[in-house]
C-alpha positions in Angstrom: -1.1 2.4 -11.7 -2.4 0.9 -8.5 -0.2 0.6 -5.5 -1.8 -2.2 -3.5 -1.4 -1.8 0.3 -0.8 -4.9 2.4 -4.2 -4.5 4.0 -5.8 -5.3 0.6 -3.3 -8.0 -0.3 -4.1 -9.8 2.9 -7.8 -10.0 1.9 -6.8 -11.3 -1.5 -4.3 -13.9 -0.2 -6.9 -15.2 2.3 -9.5 -15.2 -0.4 -12.0 -13.6 1.9 -14.5 -12.6 -0.8 -14.4 -9.1 0.5 -14.5 -6.0 -1.7 -10.7 -5.7 -1.3 -10.2 -9.3 -2.3 -12.4 -9.0 -5.4 -10.7 -5.7 -6.5 -7.2 -7.0 -6.2 -8.2 -10.2 -8.0 -9.9 -8.1 -10.8 -6.9 -5.8 -11.2 -4.4 -8.6 -11.2 -6.3 -10.7 -13.7 -7.1 -7.7 -16.0 -3.6 -6.3 -16.3 -0.9 -7.4 -13.8 1.4 -4.6 -15.1 -0.8 -2.0 -13.4 -0.5 -3.7 -10.0 2.4 -2.3 -8.0 4.0 -2.7 -4.5 6.7 -0.9 -2.7 9.3 -2.2 -0.2 7.3 -1.5 2.9 4.3 -3.5 1.5 6.6 -6.4 0.6 8.1 -6.3 4.1 4.7 -6.4 5.7 3.6 -9.3 3.6 6.7 -11.3 4.1 6.7 -10.7 7.8 3.2 -12.1 8.0 4.1 -15.4 6.3 3.1 -18.3 8.6 5.5 -20.8 7.2 8.6 -21.1 5.0 6.4 -22.3 2.2 4.2 -19.3 2.5 7.2 -17.0 2.7 8.6 -18.5 -0.6 5.2 -18.2 -2.3 4.9 -14.5 -1.2 8.4 -13.9 -2.3 7.6 -15.3 -5.8 4.4 -13.2 -5.9 6.0 -10.0 -4.9 9.1 -10.5 -7.1 6.7 -10.7 -10.1 5.0 -7.4 -9.4 5.9 -3.9 -10.5 8.1 -2.3 -7.8 7.8 1.4 -6.9 11.0 1.7 -5.0 11.4 4.0 -2.0 13.5 7.0 -2.8 15.0 7.5 0.6 16.2 11.0 0.1 12.7 12.2 -0.9 10.1 9.8 0.5 11.2 9.7 4.2 11.0 13.5 4.3 7.7 13.6 2.5 6.3 10.9 4.9 7.3 13.0 7.9 5.7 16.1 6.3 2.5 14.0 5.7 2.4 12.7 9.3 2.8 16.3 10.6 0.1 17.6 8.3 -2.4 15.0 9.6 -1.4 15.8 13.2 -1.9 19.6 12.5 -5.5 18.9 11.6 -6.1 16.9 14.8 -6.0 13.5 13.0 -3.9 10.5 13.8 -2.0 8.1 11.6 -1.6 4.8 13.4 1.3 3.4 11.3 4.2 5.5 10.1 4.8 3.1 7.3 1.5 4.2 5.8 3.0 7.7 5.5 5.9 6.3 3.6 3.7 4.2 1.3 1.6 7.4 0.7 4.7 9.4 -0.1 5.8 6.8 -2.7 2.4 6.8 -4.3 2.4 10.6 -4.6 5.9 10.7 -6.1 5.1 8.0 -8.6 1.5 9.1 -9.4 0.1 5.8 -8.2 -3.3 5.4 -6.5 -3.2 3.4 -3.2 -5.8 0.7 -3.0 -6.3 -0.1 0.7 -8.4 -1.4 3.5 -6.8 0.8 6.1 -8.4 4.1 7.4 -4.9 5.6 7.7 -4.9 6.2 4.0 -8.2 8.1 4.0 -6.9 10.3 6.8 -3.7 10.9 4.8 -5.6 11.7 1.7 -7.5 14.4 3.5 -4.2 16.1 4.4 -2.3 15.3 1.2 -3.9 16.9 -1.8 -1.9 14.9 -4.3 -2.6 11.5 -2.7 -5.1 9.4 -4.6 -6.7 6.5 -2.8 -9.3 3.8 -3.5 -10.8 2.7 -0.2 -11.9 -0.9 -0.2 -13.2 -0.9 3.4 
C-alpha cells in the first residue's frame, strides 16, 4: 500500500511531468486500491484548492481513495516521538503534519511516496518507516 503525500499529489494534479507526477499516475492507473491517503493529506489538498470547482473535484478524488485514518490515541503520540527522535540526531522536521503522516504509515504498514525531504529525515530516525522519495 502506498500512502501518497500531498507533495506528490500536487505534482500529479498539476501534471508537471515530474518523477512524482509519473509515479502517482502509474500507481493510480495500475491499481487504485493500493493508493491511499490520510486525513492530513486530504486537508492539505483541499486547503490548496484554488476555486470551488477545484475543491469539489479534489473532494471527489479523495473520497474515492483508500483512507488510512488517523488513530488519535496512537498516532499523535507516535508523531511526537518521531519529531523528538529527529531532533535528538540534530535533524529538523519542517512540518509537524509530516510526523503525523509518517506515524500513520508506520502503524498501517504503508510506504510514503513523497516529494518532501522531511520524510527522508524521518525515515532515518524511524526504523519502521518506509518511504519512496520522488524528489
